[in-house]
N, C-alpha and C positions, 0 to 999 in steps of 0.2 A: 749490743754490750761488747769493750772489747777485746783481742783476742787474748794478752793475757787474762783479764780476768775470766774468761772461758776456761782456759788450759787451769783457773787454783783453783775452779769450781771441779770440772774434770777428778783435780783432784779428789776433794772434796768426795766426791759422788766414790771413786773406790777405796775410797777411808769407811764407807755406812755399811758396802756391800759387806768389807773383810771387815768388818767391826760384827756383822749380826750372822755372817757362813756362821759359826761354831756354832750358835742354837739352835735349840733340836724342833721341828716341824713342827705342828699345832695340826690334831689328825681333825680331817672337817674343817667346818667352817661355827661348829656349835658350840663349842666352851675349849678352856684347856685343858691341854694332854691327854694321856692316861696316863703320862712319868711321875710320879711322886713333886713334890715343891724343888725336893735335892737339884734336881736338875738345875736351878738357876746357880747350883753355888759352886761351878762348875766358872771361872769370871773369864770373861770374852775376851780382851787385849787388838791393838790395832799395832800391825811392823810395820811404824810409818811416821818420818821425822815432820813432820807438820802437825801444826795441833792449830784448829780454827773455831775462836769462837765467837758464837755472838753476842754482845748489847744493844737493851736500849737502857733509854736515857731519859730519862724523865724531871720536871721542876715543882718546885715545893708544895706546884697545883694539881700535881699529878700529869700535867702535860705532857706532851712527847717533846723532844729536843733534837731536832734534824742543824744538819747543817756544820759538825764539830768537824776538825781532819784529823788527820795519823798525829800528830802532835800535841792533842788536846787527852791524849789515852798514853797509859804505865798501863803496862800490866808484870807481875809479877808471878812466877811455882814456886810454893813453897818458898816467898821470901825476896827472894833473887829476882832481880828487873832482869827481863829478857827485852831482847832486838823487837823491834817489832816490823815485821817482813812486807806483809800483804793489809793493805788495809782499802775495804770497799763499802759504800751503802746504796746499792743496785737494789732493787727490788730484781733479786731470782726465780723461776720458780719454786713450788711449794709443794709437797707432797703431804696433803691434811687429813688426820683422821678426827675425829668427835668420838667422843664417849658419852650414850646418854644413855642415864637412869632412866629403867622402865617396875619401879619394888613400887607394890603397892601404895607406899606413901603422897609418890607424885599424883599420883591422884586428885589429890585435894588440893582447894584451893585456888586452882586454876594455874595449877605448878606442871601439870606435862602441856598443854596447850602449851606459854608462852615458852618453858624448854624448846622443843618447838620450831619456835617462829626462830628463837633465837640459835639455832640451829640451821635453819635456813640461812639467815641472816650474814654466820660468819664465814657462809660462802658465797655471798655474792659479792666480795672485792676483789674476786680468783679475774686471776687473769688465763689468757688461753691454755696457755703450759700449766697449768698447773692439777692437781688429780688429790680427787675422796674418795676416802670410807667412813661407812659407820659402825658401829659396833656397839652395842642394848643389851644395857644389862639389869634380872634381877635375878630373877633366882640361879641362872648360867650365865654368859656369856652371847652373845652371837653376834656373826658378820653380817649386820643387815644389807649391807651395800658394801662391793667389794672395789678398789679401785676403777674408778668410770673420772672420768673429764665433764662430766653432763651434772650442774646443776640437776636439771630437775625432777633425773635419777633419783640425787638425793633426798629431795624435794617429797617427793611422790608417797615415800619411803616413811619418814616424817609421820607425816600426816596420817600412819594409816595405821598407830603403836598401839595399843593399850598397857600401862600400867597396871601390875597386880604384883604381888610374888614377894620375895627378899632380897635381899642387896648385896650381890656377887663382887664389888664393884675394883678388891684385889686381883681378880683371877679379871675382868676386863680386861683392869687393865696391861695381865702377864699377853693376853690375847692379841690387846692390840700393840701392840711393840713386837707384838711376832709377826703381824700383820707388818709390820711398817718394813717388816726383809725385803718383801716386793716392791718399793718404792723406787719407782724411777726416776725423780728429783736427789739432787745436793742433799738440800735444805728439806727438815722433815718437821711438825708440829701437829698437838695432839692437845683437841680441847676439852675435859673434861665436863662434866653440865652433870650436876648433882646435887641431889639435898642433902648429905656427909653421910660416913660412916659407912659398915660393914660387918653382917653380919651370916654373913651364910658362902665365902672365901677358902679352897683351899689353900691357897698360896696365906703368906705370915705377910707383916708390913715390913718383916726384915730382907724375903723376899727378894720383894718386891724392891724395897728400895737400894738394894744390890744389880736390880738387873734397872731399873730406872736409868745410875752412877754407871750404869757399863756400856747402854744406849747412849745413841747419837738423836735423840730426838729430844726438845726441846716441849713438857708442858707447861700447859696454860689448864684453871681452870673456875668457873661457878658455880658457884660456893651458895644450892638455897636454901635461906637455915631456917627454920621455924624464931622466933623471941627466945633469950639465955633462954629466961623463963620457965619455959611452954617445952627445952628437950628434956628428954625425964632419958630416955633407953640412952643404956651406956655407952654403946652405939654414936648415936645422933650429936653426945659430952663433946666428944675423942675425933667424928667429921671434919670441923672446922682443921685443926693442927695438920692433920692427912692431909685435907686434900693442898696445902699448905708448905708443908715438907716434902712434898713430892715434885710441886708446880716451884718450889726456890731450887731447889735442889742441878736442875736442867734451866736454871734461868730463867724462867717463868713468872706467871704472879697469881693467886689466887685471889680469887674477887669474888666478897664474897654481898649478897646482897637477898635481906631481910625479908620474907612472903608480901608484907606493907607493900613492901615497893618493888612485887611480879613487876610489874609491866617496865621500868629500864633493861630487865633481860635483853631486847634483841638491839638496841642498844651498846651493852656493854659488851654482849659479842660481834657488836662491828666492830668496836674500838682494842679487842686484843687484834681482829684479822689487820687491822691500816695499823698496830704496833706491830706486827708481824714484818711489814713489809718495810720499814721504816725504823731499821735494826742497822748497828751500825757489824763490820765483820770482820774479827785481827787473827790475823796470824802470823805463827812463830815459829820459832825449831828450836827444841828446849837448851836451857847450853848445858842438864842435866845429861849427860850421854846413857848411865846408865839400865841397860835394859832389864830393870830385877820385877818387876810386875809390878811395883808402888802402887798408892792412893798417893797424885800428884795436885796439890790445892790451888786455884788461878782466886786471883781478885784483880782487878781493877783497878785501876784509881784514875780520875780525874784531872785532868787542869784547864778547866774551860777560858776563856777567855775573857779578858776584863768588865765588869759592867753587868755578868749575868748572875743569877741567883741561885747560891747551893743548888747543885743538881745531884741526881739518886743516878749510878748504876745500877743494871739486875746484868747478872752474868753467871755461867754454869760454875757449881766450885770445883769443881776437878776435872782431872779424868786415871784412867790407868794408865801406864807406862807398858812398853813393849816386856817382849818378856823372854829373853835370849831372841 
């Protein structure tokens, strides 16, 4: 990696530390802390000028598009065009977390076994500097394996799990974001593997969406869903939209798989892992210098070379500006 890129990545690492340092720590590793969800309502903002955006580009067949250059991108903040100061598509070390559903519904139809294989597949493309952890959840979330660089540690833990109980997905996401505070790499990503919905969390959707917007973490999700006509419980009905909203807010994506296609799970997980290593990182200093703590919307526009089909970009929806 060139020295300039390393310098920028060091800045990003500091950004991540500053972003998460204001959040309260978890009380142990077994679930969300004793304080109420009101703790999430205190916004954490970053007092730093450089804004970095990870961008995924796909073609009409949902295939990754690589090889684009700086001039093929335009970036807007609150509809104002920004000057791109940094551009890279290098594969840099990642801090990866998996949020794994162990609720009772995952025991049906081979979901649990395939989901465990998918999680292992997600880690298979790791480079030596990557680190990973796993959060499992049913009635409550639990940190199954803390940060490790050994895929074998994660694999052994995943294949000894048992599915039972209710679904505390939102609490698990909070625990995951808090665990990411200890990440050693600048880039952070999370994969949620769940059959959707939540019926046992103390945190609300509003709480978690606020936390997700403030965290410097890209979230992907694989939703394992029953056929539409079989989704009777309310939480199962809104599960797909919940997983999708959480992912797209951070610039990630939700990949739905219906139970009759469950054998596709490992392939989809591998695809997400490859996608994370083939993203464009764009950096800019906002033209709006006000330190007002407001939410700034980000939009990426593509200007691809001639001859390419219409392309689609995925990037985080915005960030909170510094406050004073």
